[in-house]
C-alpha positions in Angstrom: 0.0 0.0 0.0 1.8 3.2 -1.2 2.5 5.7 1.5 0.1 8.7 1.7 1.5 12.2 1.3 0.4 15.0 3.5 -0.2 18.3 1.6 2.0 21.3 2.0 -0.8 23.6 2.9 -0.1 23.9 6.6 1.0 27.0 8.5 4.5 28.1 7.6 5.8 27.3 11.1 4.5 23.7 11.0 7.2 21.0 11.6 7.0 17.7 9.8 8.4 14.3 10.6 8.5 11.0 8.6 9.7 7.9 10.4 10.1 4.3 9.3 10.6 1.4 11.8 11.0 -2.4 11.1 10.0 -5.2 13.4 7.0 -3.5 14.9 4.3 -6.0 15.7 6.1 -8.3 13.2 5.9 -5.8 10.4 6.9 -2.3 9.2 5.7 1.0 10.7 5.6 4.3 8.9 4.6 7.5 10.6 3.9 11.0 9.4 3.4 13.8 11.9 2.8 17.5 11.6 3.1 19.7 14.7 4.0 23.2 15.8 7.5 22.4 17.1 10.2 19.7 17.1 9.5 19.2 20.8 5.9 18.4 20.1 7.0 16.0 17.4 9.4 14.3 19.8 6.7 13.9 22.4 4.1 12.6 20.0 6.5 10.0 18.6 7.4 8.9 22.1 3.8 8.6 23.2 2.9 6.6 20.1 5.7 4.1 20.5 4.9 3.7 24.2 1.3 3.0 23.4 2.4 0.4 20.9 4.5 -1.3 23.4 1.8 -1.2 26.1 -0.8 -2.7 23.9 1.5 -5.4 22.6 1.6 -6.6 26.2 -2.1 -6.9 26.1 -2.8 -8.7 22.8 0.4 -10.6 21.8 0.2 -14.3 21.4 4.0 -14.5 21.5 4.7 -12.7 24.8 4.2 -15.3 27.5 2.7 -12.8 30.1 0.3 -11.0 27.7 -3.3 -10.6 28.8 -4.3 -12.9 25.9 -2.0 -15.7 27.1 -3.0 -15.2 30.7 -6.6 -15.8 29.6 -5.6 -19.0 27.9 -3.8 -20.2 31.0 -6.9 -19.6 33.2 -9.6 -21.2 31.1 -13.0 -21.5 32.9 -12.0 -18.8 35.4 -13.1 -15.1 35.4 -10.0 -13.1 34.6 -9.9 -9.3 35.0 -8.8 -7.7 31.7 -7.9 -4.2 30.6 -10.5 -1.9 29.1 -8.8 -2.2 25.8 -9.0 -6.0 25.8 -12.7 -5.8 26.8 -13.3 -3.4 24.0 -11.6 -5.7 21.4 -13.6 -8.7 22.6 -16.8 -6.8 22.4 -16.1 -5.7 18.8 -14.9 -9.2 17.9 -18.2 -10.7 19.1 -20.2 -8.1 17.2 -18.4 -8.7 13.9 -18.4 -12.5 14.3 -22.2 -12.3 14.7 -22.6 -9.8 12.0 -20.7 -11.9 9.4 -22.2 -15.2 10.5 -18.8 -16.5 11.6 -16.8 -15.5 8.5 -14.7 -13.5 10.9 -13.7 -15.9 13.8 -11.0 -15.4 16.5 -10.4 -19.2 16.7 -9.8 -19.7 13.0 -6.1 -20.4 13.5 -7.1 -23.8 14.8 -8.3 -24.7 11.3 -5.1 -23.4 9.8 -3.0 -25.6 12.0 -5.2 -28.7 11.0 -4.7 -28.0 7.3 -1.0 -27.3 7.7 -0.3 -31.0 8.1 -2.8 -32.1 5.3 -6.5 -32.2 4.7 -8.1 -33.2 8.0 -10.5 -36.1 8.3 -14.2 -35.3 8.5 -14.5 -36.4 12.2 -11.6 -34.1 13.4 -12.9 -31.2 11.3 -16.5 -31.6 12.5 -15.2 -31.7 16.1 -13.3 -28.4 15.7 -16.2 -26.7 13.9 -18.6 -27.8 16.7 -16.3 -26.1 19.2 -16.1 -23.0 17.1 -19.9 -22.7 17.1 -20.1 -22.7 20.8 -19.8 -19.6 23.0 -16.1 -18.7 23.2 -16.2 -16.4 26.2 -18.4 -14.3 28.5 -17.5 -10.8 29.5 -19.0 -9.2 32.6 -17.8 -6.0 34.2 -14.3 -6.3 32.7 -14.0 -9.9 33.7 -13.6 -12.5 31.0 -14.3 -16.2 31.3 -12.9 -18.3 28.5 -15.1 -21.3 27.8 -13.4 -22.9 24.8 -10.3 -25.1 24.6 -9.5 -23.5 21.3 -6.8 -20.9 21.1 -7.8 -17.4 20.3 -5.7 -15.3 18.0 -6.9 -11.8 17.0 -4.2 -11.3 14.4 -4.9 -8.3 12.2 -7.9 -7.2 14.3 -5.6 -6.5 17.2 -3.1 -4.8 14.9 -5.8 -2.5 13.8 -6.9 -1.8 17.3 -3.3 -1.0 18.3 -2.9 1.3 15.2 -5.9 3.3 16.2 -4.8 3.7 19.8 -1.2 4.6 18.9 -2.3 7.2 16.4 -4.7 8.7 19.0 -1.9 8.8 21.6 0.2 10.9 19.2 -2.7 13.1 18.2 -3.6 14.0 21.8 -0.2 15.7 22.3 -0.7 19.5 22.4 0.3 21.1 19.1 0.0 18.0 16.9 -2.1 18.8 13.9 -1.9 15.7 11.7 -1.1 12.0 12.2 -0.9 9.3 9.5 0.1 5.9 10.9 0.7 2.9 8.7 1.4 -0.4 10.4 1.7 -3.3 7.9 -0.8 -1.7 5.5 -3.3 -0.6 8.1 -3.5 3.2 7.7 -5.1 5.5 10.2 -5.5 9.3 9.7 -6.3 11.9 12.3 -6.3 15.6 11.5 -7.9 18.4 9.4 -6.3 17.6 6.1 -7.5 14.5 4.1 -4.8 12.2 2.7 -4.9 9.8 -0.4 -3.9 6.2 0.1 -3.1 3.8 -2.8 -4.6 0.4 -3.2 -2.4 -2.2 -5.0 -3.5 -5.1 -7.2 -3.9 -8.5 -5.6 -1.1 -11.1 -5.7 1.7 -11.0 -8.3 0.1 -8.2 -10.3 1.2 -5.8 -7.5 4.9 -6.2 -8.2 6.4 -3.0 -9.4 3.0 -1.6 -10.5 1.3 1.6 -9.7 -1.7 1.4 -7.4 -5.0 0.6 -9.1 -7.1 2.9 -7.0 -6.8 5.7 -4.4 -9.1 6.4 -1.5 -9.0 9.6 0.5 -9.0 9.4 4.3 -10.4 12.1 6.6 -10.2 10.9 10.2 -10.7 7.4 8.9 -8.9 4.2 8.3 -8.3 1.7 5.6 -7.2 -1.9 5.8 -6.6 -4.6 3.1 -6.9 -8.3 3.3 -5.6 -10.6 0.6 -3.1 -13.3 -0.3 0.3 -12.9 -1.7 0.1 -15.1 -4.7 -2.4 -16.0 -7.4 -4.9 -18.8 -6.6 -3.8 -19.1 -2.9 -6.2 -20.6 -0.4 -8.0 -19.2 2.5 -10.1 -21.1 5.1 -13.8 -20.5 5.6 -14.3 -20.6 9.4 -18.0 -21.6 8.9 -17.3 -24.8 6.9 -13.6 -25.4 7.7 -13.0 -25.8 3.9 -10.4 -24.1 1.7 -11.5 -21.4 -0.6 -9.5 -20.3 -3.6 -9.3 -16.6 -4.1 -7.7 -14.2 -6.7 -9.0 -11.2 -4.7 -8.0 -8.5 -2.3 -10.5 -6.6 -0.2 -9.9 -3.1 1.1 -12.3 -1.7 3.7 -12.7 2.0 4.6 -14.1 2.6 8.1 -13.9 4.9 11.1 -11.2 2.8 12.7 -8.5 0.3 11.7 -9.9 -2.3 14.1 -13.3 -2.4 12.3 -11.7 -2.2 8.9 -9.3 -5.1 9.6 -12.0 -7.4 11.0 -14.4 -6.7 8.1 -11.7 -7.1 5.5 -10.9 -10.5 6.9 -14.6 -11.5 6.8 -15.3 -10.0 3.3 -12.4 -12.1 1.8 -14.4 -15.2 3.0 -17.9 -14.0 2.1 -17.2 -13.2 -1.5 -18.0 -10.2 -3.7 -21.8 -9.9 -3.7 -22.4 -10.7 -0.1 -19.6 -8.3 1.0 -21.1 -5.5 -1.0 -24.5 -6.1 0.5 -23.2 -6.2 4.0 -21.0 -3.1 3.6 -24.0 -1.2 2.3 -26.0 -2.2 5.4 -23.3 -0.7 7.7 -22.9 3.0 8.5 -19.7 4.7 7.1 -18.2 1.5 5.7 -16.8 1.3 2.2 -15.4 -1.7 0.4 -13.3 -2.2 -2.7 -12.8 -5.7 -4.1 -10.0 -6.2 -6.6 -10.4 -9.5 -8.4 -7.9 -11.0 -10.9 -9.9 -12.4 -13.8 -9.1 -14.5 -16.8 -6.4 -12.9 -18.9 -4.6 -11.3 -16.0 -6.8 -8.1 -15.8 -8.2 -6.9 -12.5 -11.9 -6.2 -12.0 -12.9 -3.5 -9.5 -16.1 -3.7 -7.5 -17.0 -1.2 -4.8 -20.0 0.1 -2.9 -21.3 3.7 -2.9 -19.6 4.8 0.3 -16.2 3.8 -1.1 -16.8 5.5 -4.4 -17.7 8.8 -2.6 -14.2 8.7 -1.1 -12.3 7.4 -4.1 -9.9 9.9 -5.8 -8.3 9.6 -9.2 -4.7 9.9 -8.0 -2.5 10.5 -5.1 -2.3 14.3 -5.8 -3.7 16.2 -2.8 -7.0 17.8 -3.8 -6.3 21.3 -2.4 
């Protein structure tokens, strides 16, 4: 996803900063800030990185003492969690219900089964039955995990962290604009809208210009897709592999919502995704599908088209 460029229409004394980090949440981070002084830029960058580190301790499946892993170690017991974890669980449950299970926090269990070969029907049926059961209950910031399945919020948590980190920087006095890109999840906060490029799915993206641009104004965009043509994804509802030539980009108010919906839309397919996006407030979707002959077909809903822009050139 090409990096958005902030316009040069700020007050003359505005200070700008562009930073690039590797190995943040297992991916790359790019940050653009505009503020009134270098000190304000320093403070905003420090606050953003601190928030990233704090929330990684909440959601990481790799850090042994994260809140997520603590929950796994205390199955069946009420565990007090942070407000952020409670908020993520609440949103995950809502989107899981909304998409009929096309988004599912326990889908990694299926991936592990298929990693060693096609599972037998009895094993697959057993896992799917567990996935259909209630995974957790949340009461007054206490979570009880009911399932033996392992939860993994993947990109959904990355989107949540992107939102929170961008907000931490934007709250610093004097900061006027924040654009944060973590692994292709882009969140914008500020008065000036910014264009973001959407690349073609799979191999067609190599050394090519973006196929589309969308303009963010205090919004987020996230893309879900596979890195090569004809790759497989798993449908959490059936446990079966699906072949896709598509990528799905979602425009929403937050990265967390955009990420979770993009994951679900990749499973749901074009027509159902467009219908669902149209039923949701302030949600846009762009589906890029490689068709016979190597060309790419674009499908989008009305909300996306209202925010689409013909190029990356700032429109002011």
